[in-house]
Each structure stands twice: as structure tokens, then as C-alpha cells.
FITIFI-304164 format. One record per residue (C-alpha): residue number from 1; residue in three letters; chain; x, y, z. Coordinates in steps of 0.05 Angstrom, whole numbers. Layout:
# residues N
NUM, ALA, A, X, Y, Z
...
***
This chain:
# residues 226
1, MET, A, 469, -293, -7
2, ALA, A, 417, -324, -53
3, ASN, A, 358, -298, -13
4, ASP, A, 383, -227, -18
5, ARG, A, 395, -234, -94
6, PHE, A, 325, -264, -102
7, ILE, A, 291, -208, -64
8, ARG, A, 327, -153, -102
9, GLN, A, 317, -183, -171
10, TYR, A, 248, -212, -165
11, GLN, A, 211, -179, -107
12, GLU, A, 237, -109, -92
13, TRP, A, 203, -78, -152
14, ILE, A, 132, -97, -131
15, ASN, A, 132, -62, -63
16, PRO, A, 110, 8, -87
17, ILE, A, 53, -27, -124
18, LEU, A, 31, -62, -60
19, ALA, A, 33, 4, -23
20, ARG, A, -10, 37, -76
21, ASP, A, -57, -22, -76
22, LEU, A, -66, -13, -1
23, GLU, A, -80, 61, -11
24, LEU, A, -137, 42, -58
25, LYS, A, -166, -5, -6
26, THR, A, -166, 44, 52
27, THR, A, -222, 94, 64
28, SER, A, -181, 137, 111
29, ARG, A, -108, 152, 120
30, PRO, A, -77, 101, 168
31, SER, A, -34, 125, 226
32, ARG, A, -5, 57, 244
33, ILE, A, 12, 1, 195
34, VAL, A, 38, -67, 214
35, ASP, A, 81, -102, 161
36, MET, A, 76, -174, 182
37, GLY, A, 139, -210, 161
38, VAL, A, 181, -149, 145
39, GLY, A, 238, -189, 113
40, PRO, A, 288, -141, 82
41, GLY, A, 246, -79, 97
42, PHE, A, 229, -59, 25
43, LEU, A, 154, -62, 35
44, SER, A, 158, -22, 99
45, ARG, A, 198, 31, 63
46, ALA, A, 147, 35, 6
47, LEU, A, 91, 40, 57
48, ALA, A, 126, 96, 95
49, ARG, A, 135, 134, 29
50, ARG, A, 62, 124, 8
51, PHE, A, 34, 142, 77
52, PRO, A, 79, 198, 104
53, GLU, A, 33, 210, 164
54, ALA, A, 37, 137, 187
55, THR, A, 84, 97, 232
56, VAL, A, 102, 30, 201
57, ILE, A, 117, -28, 248
58, GLY, A, 158, -82, 214
59, VAL, A, 149, -149, 249
60, ASP, A, 192, -210, 239
61, ILE, A, 208, -271, 282
62, ASN, A, 276, -279, 248
63, PRO, A, 331, -234, 278
64, ALA, A, 372, -241, 215
65, MET, A, 315, -211, 174
66, LEU, A, 309, -153, 223
67, ASP, A, 384, -140, 218
68, LEU, A, 378, -141, 142
69, ALA, A, 319, -92, 144
70, ARG, A, 359, -45, 190
71, ASP, A, 417, -46, 141
72, ASN, A, 372, -33, 81
73, LEU, A, 335, 24, 116
74, ALA, A, 397, 57, 145
75, GLY, A, 403, 129, 123
76, ARG, A, 335, 130, 89
77, PRO, A, 293, 190, 111
78, GLU, A, 230, 147, 118
79, ALA, A, 267, 101, 166
80, GLN, A, 251, 150, 222
81, ARG, A, 178, 127, 218
82, ILE, A, 193, 52, 214
83, GLU, A, 199, 11, 277
84, LEU, A, 228, -60, 272
85, VAL, A, 206, -110, 325
86, LYS, A, 217, -184, 338
87, GLN, A, 148, -216, 345
88, ASP, A, 114, -281, 329
89, VAL, A, 51, -274, 287
90, HIS, A, 20, -331, 327
91, ALA, A, 26, -293, 393
92, LEU, A, 32, -218, 382
93, SER, A, 43, -174, 443
94, PHE, A, 5, -116, 412
95, GLU, A, -59, -95, 446
96, ASP, A, -128, -105, 415
97, ARG, A, -145, -53, 361
98, TYR, A, -72, -32, 356
99, ALA, A, -66, -19, 281
100, ASP, A, -104, 12, 223
101, VAL, A, -73, -36, 174
102, VAL, A, -41, -105, 176
103, ILE, A, -6, -124, 112
104, SER, A, 37, -183, 93
105, TRP, A, 73, -202, 29
106, SER, A, 100, -272, 13
107, CYS, A, 101, -295, 85
108, TYR, A, 37, -334, 96
109, HIS, A, 66, -400, 73
110, HIS, A, 117, -396, 129
111, TRP, A, 65, -392, 184
112, ALA, A, 62, -456, 226
113, ASP, A, -10, -444, 246
114, PRO, A, -44, -399, 195
115, VAL, A, -111, -397, 231
116, ARG, A, -79, -372, 295
117, GLY, A, -36, -322, 256
118, LEU, A, -97, -294, 220
119, ALA, A, -136, -290, 285
120, GLU, A, -79, -249, 316
121, CYS, A, -76, -203, 256
122, TRP, A, -152, -193, 260
123, ARG, A, -149, -181, 335
124, ILE, A, -100, -123, 330
125, LEU, A, -140, -87, 276
126, ARG, A, -181, -26, 295
127, PRO, A, -253, -20, 272
128, GLY, A, -251, 2, 200
129, GLY, A, -180, -26, 193
130, VAL, A, -156, -65, 133
131, LEU, A, -124, -134, 131
132, SER, A, -85, -145, 66
133, ILE, A, -46, -209, 56
134, PHE, A, -12, -234, -7
135, ASP, A, 24, -299, -21
136, VAL, A, 38, -349, -76
137, GLU, A, -13, -398, -104
138, PRO, A, 9, -470, -116
139, SER, A, 27, -472, -190
140, PRO, A, 60, -539, -209
141, GLU, A, 64, -518, -282
142, MET, A, 110, -460, -262
143, ILE, A, 164, -506, -233
144, PRO, A, 194, -531, -299
145, TYR, A, 186, -461, -328
146, LEU, A, 227, -430, -272
147, GLN, A, 279, -484, -274
148, ALA, A, 287, -474, -349
149, ASN, A, 286, -398, -351
150, LEU, A, 324, -375, -290
151, SER, A, 399, -375, -299
152, ASP, A, 413, -375, -223
153, PRO, A, 397, -445, -196
154, GLU, A, 396, -420, -124
155, ILE, A, 342, -368, -140
156, ALA, A, 303, -420, -180
157, GLY, A, 308, -465, -119
158, ILE, A, 279, -411, -73
159, LEU, A, 220, -399, -120
160, VAL, A, 207, -473, -129
161, LYS, A, 208, -484, -54
162, SER, A, 158, -427, -44
163, LEU, A, 111, -457, -96
164, ARG, A, 115, -526, -63
165, GLU, A, 100, -496, 5
166, ALA, A, 44, -451, -21
167, VAL, A, -26, -452, 7
168, PRO, A, -84, -453, -43
169, GLN, A, -136, -398, -42
170, GLN, A, -191, -445, -22
171, VAL, A, -153, -468, 39
172, VAL, A, -135, -396, 57
173, GLY, A, -210, -380, 56
174, GLU, A, -222, -438, 104
175, HIS, A, -167, -411, 149
176, ALA, A, -199, -341, 148
177, ARG, A, -267, -368, 167
178, ALA, A, -237, -410, 223
179, ALA, A, -200, -348, 248
180, GLY, A, -266, -311, 254
181, ILE, A, -253, -262, 198
182, VAL, A, -317, -238, 167
183, GLY, A, -332, -205, 100
184, PHE, A, -264, -224, 70
185, GLU, A, -248, -230, -3
186, ILE, A, -195, -274, -33
187, LYS, A, -177, -274, -107
188, PRO, A, -118, -279, -154
189, PHE, A, -72, -220, -147
190, GLU, A, -61, -185, -214
191, LEU, A, -26, -119, -225
192, ASP, A, -73, -60, -230
193, MET, A, -45, -16, -286
194, ALA, A, -72, 47, -254
195, ALA, A, -34, 30, -191
196, VAL, A, 29, 14, -232
197, LEU, A, 26, 80, -270
198, ASP, A, 13, 119, -206
199, CYS, A, 79, 96, -175
200, ILE, A, 119, 83, -238
201, ASP, A, 177, 128, -215
202, GLU, A, 186, 85, -152
203, ILE, A, 189, 18, -187
204, GLU, A, 255, -16, -200
205, GLU, A, 256, -54, -266
206, PRO, A, 237, -126, -251
207, ALA, A, 280, -184, -273
208, ARG, A, 265, -212, -341
209, VAL, A, 262, -283, -367
210, SER, A, 266, -307, -438
211, GLU, A, 199, -342, -444
212, PRO, A, 129, -318, -424
213, SER, A, 99, -348, -361
214, PRO, A, 50, -405, -370
215, VAL, A, 2, -373, -320
216, ASN, A, -23, -301, -312
217, SER, A, -19, -298, -236
218, ILE, A, 16, -342, -185
219, ALA, A, -6, -301, -124
220, TRP, A, -70, -290, -85
221, ALA, A, -94, -230, -45
222, LEU, A, -136, -236, 18
223, THR, A, -171, -171, 38
224, ALA, A, -218, -157, 97
225, ARG, A, -244, -96, 132
226, ARG, A, -255, -98, 208
***
């Protein structure tokens, strides 16, 4: 399946870095982390490793993704602290102040109503909790680069589709304000070398392409503290 190949070749490696990035953002150790849009479960696994005292709740609206996550987590020791649940980000059943952290990677552009989704994520955060959302930035100049440098046309198609559906940082900021999120920061997401070195043993080697990328970052990071 092209989606599975894409995730393993181009996304799996970054999850330990995202978990370490979250650790740097938190002022206390979280006991409950919600992974919004769990997908194949790799980020939930990295979070459970990084925060051994926490329960990770992996949320997805797609039953096929939840099944894939279960398969990928099967037999992993950290899977005992990961709960997978079918939920819609636009209408979460979790109570107010449910989680210490809500994190999401490469899912925002799928949300039908981003303002409502952000408001729900904000609602379930406890005081002092951290909202950390990452997704792609529209980068038209990346499309011909990907088409020319990726040998798998199906994977290139997935990436191009994501870039075409991407939500610009400025619009995400407008969504956050409309959702009632205060004190948020949104900026290009760039790899922090200290974070990379700290979890280097956990990182799978990322896929390589023959030519350097025309842009330094094609992702943004939205961070807010409740």
C-alpha cells in the first residue's frame, strides 16, 4: 500500500524528534497525552517511549488507521500504555481538562472544520497543558522537485496532494484566534539539532533524494499553553 510505504520511508524517522521536541516544550511530566490523528501509531509509540510515566491516547476517525496502528504496536512493550480510540476531532467525547498534552502531526489539512477541531483540542487541555500541532505549509515550488526526485510515483502523488491541501501558517493563526486559543505561537518547523542528537539512537534513517530541496522547511508548528 502506497500510504504505508510513504509513512515508513518519509515520516517514521521524525517521530522520536517530535517526542523530544514536546519534552522541551513541557514544564512538567505529562500523565495523559492525546495523539490527534494517530495514523499508523509511530508517533504514539515514540511518545510512550519518551514519557514512560504517561498514558498515550491515539485518536483517529478512520478505523483502517486504527487497525494499522494496532498491528504496528502489537508486541511492543510500550503498547501497554497506548489506548487507541475512534473519535472525531470536531466532536470529542473527552471531558474538559482531560489531557496534559494534545499533539498532532500531518493531520490538520484533513480537518473539515479546523476552527472547531482546534477549539475541541483546546477544551480538553488541562491548565498548564500544551497544544502542539504540526503540518505542511503550501510550497508550490516543491511539487516539480518531488515529481522529479522521487522514484515512486504513488508516493510523489501523496506528497503533492498534501501540499495542495495544505493550510498556510497565516490562515492557521486565524483559525487559532477564532477557536479562542490565546498566547499561541506559529512558526516554520525546523529540526533542532540538540533534539536530534538526544534521540539519535531512536531515529530510522530517512529516505534520501538526489537533489537538495528548494526550501528549508515545508512544515509549520503551532504551540500553545493552556
